[in-house]
Each structure stands twice: as C-alpha cells, then as structure tokens.
C-alpha positions as CSV (number, residue, x, y, z in Angstrom):
1,X,1.4,14.3,-8.5
2,X,0.6,18.1,-8.2
3,X,-2.5,19.3,-10.1
4,X,-2.4,22.2,-12.4
5,X,-4.1,25.4,-11.0
6,X,-7.8,25.9,-11.9
7,X,-7.2,29.3,-13.3
8,X,-4.8,27.7,-15.8
9,X,-7.5,25.5,-17.2
10,X,-10.0,28.4,-17.3
11,X,-7.5,30.5,-19.3
12,X,-6.8,27.6,-21.6
13,X,-10.4,27.0,-22.5
14,X,-11.1,30.8,-22.9
15,X,-8.1,31.2,-25.2
16,X,-9.0,28.1,-27.3
17,X,-12.4,29.6,-28.0
18,X,-11.0,33.0,-28.8
19,X,-8.6,31.3,-31.3
20,X,-11.4,29.3,-32.9
21,X,-9.8,26.0,-31.7
22,X,-12.6,23.8,-30.5
23,X,-10.2,21.0,-31.6
24,X,-6.7,21.3,-30.2
25,X,-3.5,19.4,-29.6
26,X,-1.0,19.3,-26.8
27,X,1.1,21.8,-28.6
28,X,-1.8,24.3,-28.5
29,X,-2.0,23.8,-24.8
30,X,1.7,24.4,-24.4
31,X,1.6,27.6,-26.5
32,X,-1.3,29.0,-24.5
33,X,-0.2,28.0,-21.0
34,X,3.6,27.9,-21.4
35,X,3.6,24.6,-19.7
36,X,6.1,21.9,-20.5
37,X,5.0,18.8,-22.4
38,X,4.4,16.6,-19.3
39,X,2.5,19.3,-17.4
40,X,0.4,20.1,-20.5
41,X,-0.4,16.4,-20.8
42,X,-1.4,16.3,-17.1
43,X,-3.7,19.3,-17.6
44,X,-5.4,17.5,-20.6
45,X,-6.0,14.4,-18.4
46,X,-7.5,16.5,-15.6
47,X,-9.8,18.3,-18.1
48,X,-10.9,14.9,-19.5
49,X,-11.7,13.6,-16.0
50,X,-13.8,16.7,-15.3
51,X,-15.7,16.2,-18.5
52,X,-14.6,19.6,-20.0
53,X,-12.8,18.0,-23.0
54,X,-12.8,14.7,-24.8
55,X,-10.3,12.9,-27.1
56,X,-11.8,11.7,-30.4
57,X,-8.5,10.5,-32.0
58,X,-4.9,10.2,-31.2
59,X,-3.4,13.6,-30.4
60,X,-6.6,15.4,-31.0
61,X,-8.9,16.7,-28.2
62,X,-12.1,18.6,-28.4
63,X,-14.0,20.9,-26.0
64,X,-17.2,19.3,-24.7
65,X,-20.1,21.8,-25.5
66,X,-21.1,24.1,-22.7
67,X,-24.0,26.5,-22.9
68,X,-21.7,29.6,-22.9
69,X,-21.1,32.7,-24.9
70,X,-22.4,33.8,-28.2
71,X,-24.4,30.9,-29.8
72,X,-23.5,31.9,-33.4
73,X,-19.8,32.0,-32.7
74,X,-20.1,28.7,-30.7
75,X,-21.9,26.9,-33.4
76,X,-19.5,28.3,-36.0
77,X,-16.7,26.8,-34.2
78,X,-18.5,23.5,-34.0
79,X,-19.1,23.4,-37.8
80,X,-15.3,23.2,-38.1
81,X,-15.2,20.6,-35.3
82,X,-17.9,18.5,-37.0
83,X,-15.7,18.6,-40.3
84,X,-12.7,17.3,-38.3
85,X,-14.7,14.5,-36.6
86,X,-16.3,13.4,-39.8
87,X,-12.7,12.9,-41.1
88,X,-13.8,12.5,-44.7
89,X,-14.4,14.7,-47.7
90,X,-17.7,13.0,-48.2
91,X,-19.7,15.0,-45.7
92,X,-21.9,18.1,-45.4
93,X,-23.4,20.1,-42.7
94,X,-27.2,19.5,-43.1
95,X,-30.8,19.7,-41.9
96,X,-31.4,22.0,-38.9
97,X,-27.7,23.1,-38.9
98,X,-27.7,24.1,-42.5
99,X,-31.0,25.9,-42.0
100,X,-29.4,27.8,-39.2
101,X,-26.4,28.7,-41.4
102,X,-28.7,30.0,-44.2
103,X,-30.9,32.1,-42.0
104,X,-33.8,29.7,-42.2
105,X,-34.6,29.5,-38.4
106,X,-35.9,32.1,-35.9
107,X,-34.1,30.6,-32.8
108,X,-30.7,29.4,-32.0
109,X,-29.6,25.8,-32.8
110,X,-27.2,24.1,-30.5
111,X,-26.8,20.8,-32.3
112,X,-24.8,20.0,-35.5
113,X,-26.2,17.6,-38.1
114,X,-23.6,16.0,-40.4
115,X,-24.7,13.9,-43.4
116,X,-22.3,11.4,-44.8
117,X,-22.2,8.0,-46.5
118,X,-19.5,6.9,-44.0
119,X,-21.2,5.1,-41.1
120,X,-19.9,6.6,-37.8
121,X,-21.0,7.9,-34.5
122,X,-20.0,10.9,-32.4
123,X,-17.6,10.5,-29.5
124,X,-19.4,9.5,-26.3
125,X,-19.1,12.9,-24.7
126,X,-20.6,14.6,-27.8
127,X,-23.5,12.3,-28.7
128,X,-26.1,14.8,-27.6
129,X,-24.5,17.6,-29.7
130,X,-23.3,16.0,-32.9
131,X,-25.8,14.0,-35.0
132,X,-24.4,11.9,-37.9
133,X,-27.0,11.1,-40.5
134,X,-26.1,8.2,-42.8
135,X,-27.0,8.9,-46.5
136,X,-26.6,7.2,-49.8
137,X,-23.7,8.4,-51.9
138,X,-26.2,9.5,-54.6
139,X,-27.5,12.2,-52.3
140,X,-24.1,13.9,-52.3
141,X,-25.0,16.9,-54.4
142,X,-26.1,20.4,-53.9
143,X,-23.1,21.1,-51.7
144,X,-21.1,24.3,-51.3
145,X,-18.0,25.2,-49.4
146,X,-18.2,28.2,-47.1
147,X,-15.8,30.1,-45.0
148,X,-16.5,29.7,-41.3
149,X,-13.5,31.8,-40.1
150,X,-10.3,33.0,-41.6
151,X,-8.7,29.6,-41.7
152,X,-11.5,27.1,-42.4
153,X,-14.0,26.2,-45.1
154,X,-16.8,23.8,-44.3
155,X,-19.2,21.9,-46.7
156,X,-22.9,22.8,-46.4
157,X,-25.9,21.8,-48.3
158,X,-27.0,24.8,-50.4
159,X,-30.4,26.5,-49.8
160,X,-32.2,24.4,-52.4
161,X,-30.7,21.1,-51.2
162,X,-31.4,22.0,-47.5
163,X,-35.1,22.5,-48.4
164,X,-35.3,19.1,-50.1
165,X,-33.4,17.3,-47.4
166,X,-35.8,18.9,-44.8
167,X,-38.8,17.7,-46.8
168,X,-37.4,14.2,-47.0
169,X,-36.7,14.1,-43.3
170,X,-38.6,16.8,-41.5
171,X,-37.8,15.0,-38.2
172,X,-34.2,16.4,-38.4
173,X,-35.5,19.9,-38.8
174,X,-38.0,20.2,-36.1
175,X,-41.0,19.1,-38.3
176,X,-42.7,20.4,-41.4
177,X,-43.7,23.7,-39.8
178,X,-40.0,24.5,-39.3
179,X,-39.2,23.7,-42.8
180,X,-42.1,25.8,-44.0
181,X,-40.8,28.7,-41.9
182,X,-37.4,28.3,-43.4
183,X,-38.7,28.2,-47.0
184,X,-40.6,31.4,-46.3
185,X,-37.6,33.2,-44.8
186,X,-35.4,32.5,-47.9
187,X,-38.2,32.7,-50.5
188,X,-36.5,35.5,-52.4
189,X,-33.2,33.6,-52.5
190,X,-34.4,30.3,-53.9
191,X,-33.3,29.3,-57.4
192,X,-36.3,27.5,-58.6
193,X,-34.7,26.2,-61.7
194,X,-32.0,24.5,-59.5
195,X,-34.7,23.4,-57.1
196,X,-36.6,21.5,-59.8
197,X,-33.3,20.0,-61.1
198,X,-32.5,18.7,-57.5
199,X,-36.0,17.2,-57.3
200,X,-35.3,15.2,-60.4
201,X,-31.9,14.2,-59.1
202,X,-33.4,13.2,-55.7
203,X,-36.0,11.2,-57.5
204,X,-38.3,10.8,-54.6
205,X,-42.0,11.4,-55.2
206,X,-42.7,12.3,-51.6
207,X,-40.3,15.2,-51.7
208,X,-41.9,16.6,-54.9
209,X,-45.3,16.3,-53.3
210,X,-44.4,17.9,-50.0
211,X,-42.5,20.7,-51.9
212,X,-45.4,21.4,-54.2
213,X,-48.0,21.5,-51.5
214,X,-45.8,23.7,-49.3
215,X,-45.1,26.2,-52.1
216,X,-48.8,26.3,-52.9
217,X,-49.6,27.1,-49.2
218,X,-47.0,29.8,-49.0
219,X,-48.0,31.2,-52.4
220,X,-44.4,30.9,-53.7
221,X,-43.3,29.8,-57.2
222,X,-45.3,29.8,-60.4
223,X,-47.4,27.6,-62.6
224,X,-44.4,26.0,-64.3
225,X,-42.9,25.0,-60.9
226,X,-46.2,23.4,-59.8
227,X,-46.7,21.6,-63.2
228,X,-43.2,20.2,-62.9
229,X,-43.9,18.9,-59.3
230,X,-47.3,17.5,-60.1
231,X,-45.7,14.9,-62.5
232,X,-44.6,13.1,-59.4
233,X,-48.0,12.6,-58.0
234,X,-48.9,8.9,-58.0
235,X,-51.8,6.8,-56.4
236,X,-50.0,6.4,-53.1
237,X,-50.9,8.7,-50.2
238,X,-48.1,9.9,-47.9
239,X,-47.9,11.8,-44.6
240,X,-47.2,15.5,-45.0
241,X,-45.3,15.4,-41.8
242,X,-44.0,11.9,-40.9
243,X,-43.1,12.9,-37.3
244,X,-46.8,13.5,-36.4
245,X,-49.9,11.3,-36.3
246,X,-51.8,10.5,-39.5
247,X,-54.9,12.5,-38.5
248,X,-56.0,14.3,-41.8
249,X,-56.8,17.9,-41.0
250,X,-57.3,19.3,-44.6
251,X,-57.8,18.3,-48.2
252,X,-55.2,18.7,-51.0
253,X,-54.6,17.6,-54.5
254,X,-51.1,16.4,-53.8
255,X,-52.1,13.0,-52.4
256,X,-50.8,13.9,-48.9
257,X,-52.3,13.0,-45.6
258,X,-52.4,16.5,-44.4
259,X,-51.7,16.2,-40.7
260,X,-50.5,19.8,-40.6
261,X,-53.2,22.2,-41.9
262,X,-52.4,25.1,-44.2
263,X,-54.0,27.4,-41.6
264,X,-51.6,26.2,-38.9
265,X,-48.6,26.8,-41.2
266,X,-49.7,30.3,-42.2
267,X,-50.2,31.2,-38.6
268,X,-46.7,30.0,-37.7
269,X,-44.8,31.8,-40.4
270,X,-46.7,35.0,-39.7
271,X,-46.1,34.9,-35.9
C-alpha cells in the first residue's frame, strides 16, 4: 500500500496548528489535504505509527506535543485539548497551568494540569504532558470560563482559587517559592474578600496558615485579613512546603515548620 508523501503530513500538522485544531477528525484531514476518506485514514495511521498523533476516543485524534513554535499559542491550544480529553463539565485547568494563564509565572509552562472529580488518566502518548488531578466535588468552586480562541471557552480556577489550590498542593506548582512568586505578581489583582470566603469554603487549616504566613512575608493584605486567617491556627505543626524536608529554617507564629525561610522567598521574588 502506497504511503502518503511526507510533505503532506507536514502540511497537515502545520495547518491544524494554524486552525487551533490540536484535536481533529478524519474530515479535518480531508479538508486540509484534499485526500479521499481512505487515503486520509491511511495518513492518520502513518502519523500514529510515527508518534506524531494519538487517538484518545473513537473518531478523535490529537497531536502529540512537540517542543515547537510559540509556547503561549501552543499551551493555549492545549487548554482546549485538555477540555476535550476531560470529557466532562466537572473540570478546571488548575495549579501551574492556571498560574501560567493568570500571569503568575516568570517562565513558560509546557504541561497542563486538569482538576476533576472524575478519575481518569491521560492517553499513553500524553502522560508526560497532561496531568489529571483527582479532587473532591466540594472543591469545585472558584471557577471561571475564559475564551482561549474565537471558538472555545475553557474552565480555569480564578486567581484566588488558584492561590489556595497552590498552597494546598505546592508540589503541583513547583513548590511554595513558585506560589509566593505568583502571589506577588498578581498582588494588585487579588480580591481579599473573596480570598477569605474561599478559605472558609475550603475549610483546611493548613491552607489558611500557609496563606497568612506568605502574605505576612510579602507584606500583602491588612490586619483584618491576618486576623481572619489566624482563627485557623491550632496546636498542630505543619510543613510550610510539603515537597521539601522538614528542616526548620525560621520561626513564625503560624505553627508552620518553616523549611523555606522568609529571606529565601524575598530573594526569589525580587530576582
């Protein structure tokens, strides 16, 4: 059986990206290449064998991530792809990916984090790129729909929920120093009333303690914010950054094992 010419496949992938179609069907292949149904199917099979695309459900194919082109556009397309793969309205783009969307990181992120109460895993070819985080349904709040391109809206955690999610699981955001940098970058956009409401809704003492201490270090917020957060301080000591060792580098009044010192955080955000 004769193979489709290589320049045809290159042209296909290029045009799919240009049309914001990371996910596509055989009809899209036909429209771009002018191949008949059987030749288009053969091209899809060849691209799958070469690891350029993958199929994640019947009739739906996806371009396997390659380190090409403009990172922002690339990730933007993949937010839409993540929505399609999640295949549920109960999802949102979260953690490092949401931080990237809201301008809370200083470097490109080439992985998509999706929070959902639906247990699932990414297709085999995409496991290093798409990270599904299982969450309890009660944490499905603080979500906003945003336009990614002219055709698609995608669900993201808003800035305040992104901050709290990051403080609950810093390991999905590059650690507490990355969360601190993100908070500092959006400090003028934070709705503190909403933030405190979300803390109450989350109802996790550790989040309130990490938030209070971080705001104190960054000198953000006011006395009322701190007083609201200090209500959550109990007898238990918790790690400031659970992804690091429990070496205590500094003292604080938030009953946190301070394994990342205030000096270190201030140095990073001012770098």
